[in-house]
N, C-alpha and C positions, 0 to 999 in steps of 0.2 A: 565485481569487476574484478576478473582473474588477472593475475602478475603475470606481466610479461615476460620475454627472456633476455639477457642481455646481447644484444647485437654484435655490437664490437668484438668481445668474448669468442661468439660465435665461427664469425668472421676470420679472427685472427687464426683459431684453429683451422678453419677451412682449409687456410692456405699451407696448412702443414701437413694439412693429411695423405696428400699425394707421397711426403717426403717419409713418414713415419709408415704409413699403412697404404701402398700401393692402391688406387680404386681400380686400374688395369686390370691385377689382378683380379681381383673379385669380380671385374665383368667379364673377364675369362672363365672362372671358375662356374659363371653362372650364365656363360653365353648360351643363346636361346631359350634360356627360359623366361619366364615371368614372375619378377621376386616381389612378395608379402612380406611386410616385416613386422614383427612384434620385437618390442622392447619393453622388459619388466621388470620388478623384483621377485624376489621368490616370497610369494605373499599369499594366503588365503582370500585376499581384497582381487587380487588383481586379474581372478578369471582367464589365467593362463589356460587351463584346462576344457573351457568351454570355449577358446580360441582353437586349440585343438580339434573339438567335438566338431566346430561349425567347418573349419579345412575338410574335414574325412566328409562331410555331409555334403560337401560341395561337389566333392571328387566323387560321387556316389552319385549325386542327379545332375550334374554335369561333367562326364565322363571326357569329353574334348580335351579336357587339362589335365588328364595323366600323361605325364611324361613332360606337362610344360611347366604346372604354377609349382611353385616353391615357396612356403612357409615357410624362413628363418624367425627362432623365436631366440631371442637374447635375453637372459635371464642371469641378473644380476644375485649374488649370494644372498641369503636369507638374512635379514639384520639382528634377526632373533631365535630363540630356541623353542621346540615346544613339540607335543604330540599332534596338535594340527599340522603342523609344518612337514614332518615327516611323511604323513601321510600323504597331502597334496603332491608333496614330492616324487611320492612313490606313482601316485594316480598320473601325474605326465610323463614321466618315463615309459608308463604301461600303453600310455596313450601312444606315445611317439613309436614305440616299437611296433605295436600291433597296425597301424596306420602304414611305415614305413614296409611292415612287409606283405600289407595289404597290398599296396598304390604301385610300390618299389619296381623300379626296371633294375636292369645293368647300368649303372652310371646316373641313375637319378631314383634320388630321395625326395621325396614328398615335405618330410620335415625336417628341418636341419634343425639342431638343438643343440645352443651354444652356454654351455652352464657351466663360465668360469668368469672369470672377472675380466670385463673388455676396456681396455683406454676410451677417453673422451676421441681422439682422433681416429680409432677403429669403426667406434660405433657412429662417427659420424661419415664414414665411408659407405658402409652401409645403409645407412639412411640415404646417399646419393645415389645407391644404385638402385634401390628399390623404388618398385612401379606404383605400390598401396601398402600405407603403414596403418596397422591396425591395433585399435584400443579398446578390449574390453572387460574393465574394472569393475566389478560390480558395486565399488564403492569409492570415490577415490576424490577426495578434492582439489588437492592440488598436481595435477599429472602436464609436465610439460614440451611430454614426446611429440604430439604433432605440430607443436609452432617449430622443432629443435628441426623435425623432418622438411617443412615447406622452407626452412630456410638454406638448409643442405641441399634442395634441390635445385632452388633457384640457384645456387653457387655463390660464388666470391663476389662478382660482379656480373654486371650485365655482358660485360666483351669476353669474359673468363665464359661465361654459361654457354654464350652464342656458340664459340669458339670449339669446347669441348661438347655440347649436344648438337650442334648443327644444325641447330633450328631450335624453336622456341621451348620453353621450360613447361614441364607438366606433373602435375603427382595430385595421387588420391588418397583420401582420409576414410577409413569403417570405426567410427569413433562411439562408446557407451553412453548412452545417455546419462550414466551414471556420475560423468568425473564432471569437474568443475568447470573445463573450458569450453564443452561441450556446447553451449548457446552462442559461444563466440566465431564458431566455423559453422558460416551458413551451407558452406558449399560442401560438407563432408556427409555424407549418409551416418543417420544416426540409428542405433538398433538398442534391442534393449538381451543383453550379453546373455539373458538365463534362454531366450529362445533361439536354441539353435538351427532352426529351420531358416529364421529369417536374418539370423546372422550371414550363413552361408549362403543365401541369395544376395544380400547387401556385398558380401564379397566378390561375387561373381559377377554384380552388377559393375563393381569399383574396376573390373580390370577388363571387361569388356566395355567399357564404357569410350565413345570415339574420341580420338584425341583433341580433336581441336575441345569440345566441352571440357576434357579435362585441364586444356589449356588456359580456359577461364575460370573455372572452377581454381585452379594454380594462382593464377594472376589476385584473385579477388581477396584468396586466404593470405598470400604475401605482404598486400598495399596494406591489408590488419594486421598482421603480427610485428611487420617491420615501423609499422607507426606506433604499436600500440605493447612498445616493448618496457623492461622494468624500469628504464626511466621516464617513462610517460606514466607508468603505475602510479608511482612513486609522486610525483607531480600530482598528479590527479587526488592521490590519498590523501595529501597534505593540505589542498585548496579546500576539500572536503572538512578534513579534521578542523582547517582554520574559519571555516564558515560555520560549523558548527559551535567552534568555541568560541565566537567573535563577540559574542554579549557574555561567556562565562561568569568572570570576573564582576561583571558588574548586576549580576543574578543574586540569588538567595534563593538556596535548595531546603526544599522540605522533607521529611520521610513522612508519606501519609500511609495508610492502611495496615495490616498484619499481619501475617505468615505468608502465602501465596500471592496476598494482593497487596502486598507495599510495595509501593515502588517511591521513586525520588522524583517530585517535579520542581524545575526554577522557573523562580517569578521573577518579575521585573521589579529592582528597587525600589520603584515608585508606585507599584501595587503596596496600596496598606488599607487598613481597617477605615471605616467611614468615621471621623468625629460628629459625634450627634451635635456638640456644642457646635464646631465649625460649619456644618451644614444649616445651622437655624440661624447663626446670624447673617449670611450669606441670602437665606432666606427672607428673611426679615428688610433687607435691603435692595431686594430687586420687585420689579412691579410686573413682568409678564412672565407665569411661572409654566413649564410643561413638566407633568408629571407622569408618568407612565408605571404600569405597573403589571407585572406577570400577576397571576393566579398560584396555580400548584407548585409547592415548593419554593414560594418566595411569601405569599402573605395567608399560605393555606400550609402544614405542613406535609409532605409526600405522604407519610405513613399515615396519615388522617384515617379511617375507614369513611367517616363523616363528613363530608364535603362541603357542607353548609358553611361558611362562615361564620362565625362567633358576631354574638350584640357588640362586641367591641371595635370587630373589624370595619363593621356596616358604619357605627358612627364615626370610626376618625377618617373613612373615605368619604361618608356624608360632609362632615366638617370642611374637610379639604377641598371638595368641588363645590362645597355653597360659598366657596370665595369666590371675590368676583375676577382678583388677581391670577386667579388658577385656570389650568386645562387637566383634567384629571382623566385618565385613560387607563383601563383595564384590558390589558393586550394578553389573551390568552387562546390557547389553541381548542378548549372547551366548546360546546355549542350556544347559541344564541337565548335558546330559551333556557338552558341554567340558569347562565350567568345573568341574563335581563330581570329571572322570578328570585334571584338571591340578594340584589342588588334594585330592588325595585323600589327603597325607601331613599334610594341617592338618585332623586329627580333629577340633577346635574352632570350625573358622572356619563362620562363617553364608555364606550363597549366596543371593541374589536374582537370578534367572536370568531372561533374557527382559524388563528392565527391571520387573520383580518379578511377573508373570505366574505365575512359581515360586516359593516360598522353603523355606529349611530353616534351621535351626540352627545345628544341627553334623551331623557328616558319619553318625551315629547315631539323627537325627531323621529323621522322611517328610516329602516335598515336600509344601507346602500350596499349594493352587490360590488365589490371590489373584484373579484376575478373578470380574467378576459373568456373564460368558456365558462358555458351552464350545461355544458352536455357530460352527463354523467355515464355513458355506456361502459366505462372501463370498470365501474364496479363488478359487472358481470365477470371480467374475470380476472378481476383481483381478489373477490370475496374466496371464491372456492380455491384459490391457493391460500387464503388464511385460516379458511375452515380445517383445510388438509392439517395444517403445523397446530391447530388449536387442539384437533382430536389426538394427534400426538404428545400434547406437552402441556401435562399437568400443571393444575393455576392460570392457566393464560386463557384471553379473551379477547371478542373483539370488539369494538365500541364502533359502530355506525352514527355518522354525522351527515349533517346534510350534502356538504362539499368533500367529503374525506372517511376515509377507514383506517382506523387506528387498532391495531394487535397490541394488548398488554403483555407482558409477563414478569411483571414485579413481585406475583404469588408463586411464583414456577422458581424449581429449584436453580440457584444462581448460576452455576457454570453451565446446564441444557439450557436455560432459558437464552442466555449469553448465545449460544453457536447455534442453537435454533434460530436466534432473530438472524444473525448475519445468513443463515443458509437463505432466509425468507427474503431478505432483502435481497441476495443474488438474484431467486428465483422471481422476485417481481420487477426488478429491474430487466431481465429480461424477456418476459411476458408481457410486459407494458411499455417495452422500446417503442414503438411507434403511435402510443398515446398522448395527450398533452397533459402528464401528470408529471410530479416528483416524490420519488420514492425515498425517505428521510428517516433515519434512527434517534432514538433519543433516549431519554433517561427512562429504559425498561419498557422501549417502544418502539413498532416501525408503525411509519404511517403514510401513506398514500393522499397524495391532495393536487388537486389543480396546479400548473405551472403559474409561476409570476404573481403567487401569493405568498408572504411572508412578513412577520413582524417590522422586518425591516422597512419593507414599504409600508406598512401602518405608520410608522415614527416620521418618515421624510414625508407624507400627506398630512399628517398632522403639523409638522415644522411649518408646511408650505402653505396651508391654510391661516394659518395665524399669523404667519408674515404678510399674505393678501389680505386681513381683515385688520392690517395696521398694528398686531400686537404683537410682534416678532420676540419670540422668547429671549428674555435675556437671565434667565435660568431653567436647569432641565436637569429631574431627576427621571433617572431609568434602571429599573431594579429587576431583574432574573436570575434565571437559577440554571439555564440548560442551552443546549447548544440553538435554539431557536430564538433563543436570546439574544446570543453573540451576535446576530443580525442587527438588532436596533444598535447594538454600543456599536459595530463598524459603521452603522449608516450616521452615525453622527460626527465622525470626523468629516465624512466626505459633504455632509451638509453644514460644516463651517466653512470648509473650504469653496464651498460652489455657491457660498453668500446666502445662503437659507436660515442658517443663524450668523450671528454676528460672532469677531472671533473675540468680543469679549462676555461671550455667554457665559456664563458659572454651570459648568458640567458636571454630574455628578453618576457617572456610568457605574453601576455596583452589581455584582454579583454575588451569589448567596453563596457560603463555601469558599474557604481556602483551594484554589485550583486556576490552573492556566485560563487565562481570560484575557480577552479586549477591554475588558472594563479596568477603572484605575484603583475603584475602591473593593472592600467585599465587607459583607458582615455575615456572621456565623451561622445563623439558623433565621427561620421565621419569627421565632420571638424576637430578635434584636430587630428586625425588619419591620415587626408592627411597634413596638418601642419608639423607633427613631421617625415613625410616621407620627405618631404618636405626640411627639415632642413637637413637629411641623404644625399639627393641627391645634395646640395649644399656641403657637406662635401666632395663628391667624388672626386678622381681623376681629375683635372681640363683637360688632355685629353681625356677622356671619354666623360664629359660634353659637347666638342666641338663635339665630334659624336653624341651626344643626339640632339644639334640642328637641322644635316643635316638630321639623321633618321626623329626627331620629324614631320618634314615639310612633311613627304611623304602624 
């Protein structure tokens, strides 16, 4: 948001401009001429010489302006010293001399170079008589020259403006695309000042434009500049600051990472480590439990090369799913074939594979297809793009699922892999814009999957089905470690408000690792998750545990 100008201060100076520096004298001096104006500090970044070269090019390409167009360049004294400043000043003086000698005529100089301190009143008088303001800075964060010019062209008030100009006010701007206020001036002609030819054409276009168009652009700019002044900017800034800091004193801040990866994250004070004793006591009191578990990064470490679950994990999950009070689901992005094979001993375990595209309630049930679309022609578009990035990113690979494509870059260089992932995300979103798919990024992955498929919808379906069967959950445990799991945490709140879950339901939404999350609890790593699940399994019905032993030996 560019800083605005002080409207009151400018208007007060404008009312004095005729007294301290009569605008009529300037009008008389440049009578019959079209004045382009530049106001800059003597600085290597202001592009003053580029502006002079563009003026020279315009006079060459459009001879009709010889004797008619004048560039007045006001240059404020340099704020520092150095060899660069001496060189640029010499270049500017040499350019002025050459252009005036080439195109000058008796009583006409195409470049009027004002190299002295200029008062505010005098500067505003120049703004008032200029047909076009030209700013060609090659890098400038805060440049308010265009704003000041627009207000000066408007005048002190509507009535005074009309009487002075005998008609509607108009103005034109040629501004560098490298200055901070450039995006806010939609009616300006934006240029790359390094391109002398295009800048020259822009200057010609600006002063050749029809008066009606100049008037419309001026009105548009004046509306913006007069309403987005420095007071508006300060109010907006404070509002943004207050919004950002609204919960600042309620939050706890943690430093995470090392070196360039270090960052500070603000966490809600209610975000705390899950107490195993507390969850076990609530678990024992509940009658209808829903337990939703992510796989990778939750019960299986992300860094593990062998993704097959350990016998201990199978035994714990089996014990939990055999408890008649429990509805246990593994909700994962992995394919149904590998999940059903790994968890084959767990006959009563529900599995939602590929983020819920495939779903079954137990080993004896058929797989349901929950996605709305079964057409996968989009794979022929997405796969070549992924292959292109795989070839140029060492350590990356493509995983082909039944309903999705996943690009993994965990084993690639961290920095390069991340930048490639961002670029691929944009590329895929562009080429798949008209396809019924969603492109998502996660932990070291970019995934393309059908629309309307998410872990959140899986959780909602499980809670709804339990309620329809007369077993509304009074205990919900939901654990995951990445962005896709945040959808499950989010759906829990809406399920309570919509009545799918009771307001009295004990909810344990838990993320793995300390990080900003919609979950209220965290556990540090998969080892702690397994230990917590083991405590719940041991607290389950003893009769169920005896079944677990026989089932677990399959």
